[in-house]
N, C-alpha and C positions, 0 to 999 in steps of 0.2 A: 754548457749550454746545449751542445749537440745531444748529450745523453738525455737531458730534460725533454728536448723535442721528440726523440725516439720514444721515450717513456709515455709522453702525452699522446702520441699517435697510436701506440699500441693499446693504451687504456681506452681511448675513444673507439678503436676498432672493436675491441672486446665488448664494450658496452653496446655499440650499434649492432653487433651480430648476435648478441645474447638473446635467448628465448624470452619472449614476453610473458609475464604472468597474467593470465586472463582472469578478471574478477568473477567470482561466483555469483549467480543471481541470488537475491535474497530469498529465503525460505518463506513460505506463506505465514508461518507462525511469527517470524520477525516483522514481516509487513503488518500483520494484524495487531501486534502488541505495540506498535508505534503510538504513543499517546499524543494528544494535542500539545503543541508547544506554546507555551505562554509568550505573548507579545507585549511590547511596551505600552500599547494603548488598551490593554484589557482593563485596567482600572477605569479608564475613561468610558469604555463601553458599558461597564458595570454602573458607573454613575449615571449615564444616559438611561439605562434601563430603569434604575431606581427613580429617576425623575419622571419617566414615562408612567410608572406605576403610581407615583404620587399624583400626577395630573389626572389620571384615570380615576383615582379615589375623589379627587376634588370635583371633577365633573359629575360623578355619581351622586356626590352629596348635594351639588347645585341643582341637579335634576330632581332629586327628592324634595328639596326645599321649594323649587318652582311648583311641583306638583301639590305640595301641602298649601302653598299660597293660593294656587288655582282652586283647590278644593274648598278653601275658606270663602273665596269670592262667590261660589255658586250657591 
């Protein structure tokens, strides 16, 4: 038991006094090459965009139809 305690104290002292490794800053190339990371809600955002595009198409068709009806009334 005594040997284990001495070993543990020496190990902890060596770890505490050891030189810390400083992380190197990322290179500009590494930062620039970082691509967008996919998220779990990307498919939902794609569906929302598609629905907005469909709504825009429907609105445009409705406007054209209203304009055509108004032109017939005149």
